[in-house]
C-alpha positions as CSV (number, residue, x, y, z in Angstrom):
1,M,-0.1,-19.2,58.1
2,L,-1.8,-18.6,54.5
3,D,-5.2,-17.6,55.7
4,D,-6.8,-16.4,52.4
5,E,-3.9,-17.8,50.1
6,A,-4.9,-21.6,51.5
7,D,-7.8,-22.3,48.6
8,P,-6.3,-20.1,45.7
9,V,-9.2,-19.1,43.3
10,I,-7.4,-20.6,40.1
11,P,-7.9,-24.1,40.4
12,M,-3.9,-24.9,40.8
13,G,-4.4,-28.6,41.1
14,R,-5.6,-28.6,37.7
15,V,-3.0,-26.6,36.6
16,I,-0.6,-29.3,38.1
17,A,-2.5,-32.3,36.6
18,D,-3.1,-31.1,33.3
19,E,0.8,-29.7,33.0
20,L,-0.8,-26.2,32.3
21,E,1.6,-22.9,31.7
22,L,0.6,-19.4,34.0
23,L,2.9,-17.2,31.9
24,G,3.8,-13.8,33.4
25,S,6.5,-11.3,33.4
26,H,8.6,-12.8,36.8
27,G,11.8,-14.2,36.2
28,I,13.3,-11.5,33.7
29,S,16.5,-10.1,35.7
30,V,16.6,-6.3,35.5
31,G,19.5,-6.1,33.4
32,E,18.0,-7.7,30.7
33,Y,15.0,-4.9,30.3
34,T,17.2,-2.3,28.5
35,A,18.0,-4.9,25.4
36,M,14.3,-6.4,25.7
37,L,12.7,-2.9,25.5
38,A,15.0,-1.8,22.7
39,D,13.7,-4.8,20.9
40,V,10.1,-3.6,21.2
41,V,10.6,0.3,20.4
42,T,12.5,-1.2,17.2
43,G,10.1,-3.2,16.3
44,R,12.3,-6.2,16.4
45,L,10.0,-7.9,19.0
46,R,6.0,-7.3,18.5
47,P,4.3,-8.8,21.5
48,D,1.2,-7.8,20.1
49,D,1.0,-9.8,17.5
50,S,0.7,-12.8,19.8
51,I,-2.4,-11.3,21.7
52,G,-5.5,-12.8,21.1
53,R,-7.9,-10.7,23.9
54,T,-7.6,-8.8,26.7
55,I,-9.4,-9.3,30.1
56,G,-9.5,-7.8,33.6
57,F,-7.7,-9.5,36.5
58,D,-11.4,-10.2,37.8
59,D,-11.8,-12.1,34.6
60,L,-8.7,-14.2,35.6
61,P,-10.7,-17.3,37.1
62,G,-13.1,-17.8,34.7
63,A,-10.7,-17.4,32.0
64,I,-8.6,-20.2,33.4
65,V,-11.9,-22.7,34.0
66,A,-12.7,-22.2,30.4
67,M,-9.8,-23.4,29.3
68,D,-11.4,-27.1,29.1
69,R,-13.4,-25.6,26.1
70,P,-12.0,-24.8,22.6
71,A,-10.5,-21.2,22.5
72,T,-12.8,-18.1,21.0
73,S,-9.7,-16.8,19.6
74,T,-6.6,-16.9,18.6
75,G,-3.2,-15.9,20.3
76,M,-2.3,-15.2,24.3
77,T,-5.1,-13.9,26.8
78,V,-3.5,-11.2,28.5
79,A,-4.8,-9.7,31.8
80,V,-4.6,-6.1,32.8
81,F,-5.6,-4.1,35.5
């Protein structure tokens, strides 16, 4: 059964109701990594230009709850561990 995962910390009901997007790296096929990383190395892709702030995984629930307030920074919030 689901046990601890039955009630996620992230308010998934709100994510669904407000049609929010949770973005991550899941979904890119392994065969596409070489071309993508080559574009990053050459500067054609500049993912760092899209980052507004960096937070730790422990701060994710609070960041998601704060989505109903005006943003305090521009760009994406990226969670790192």
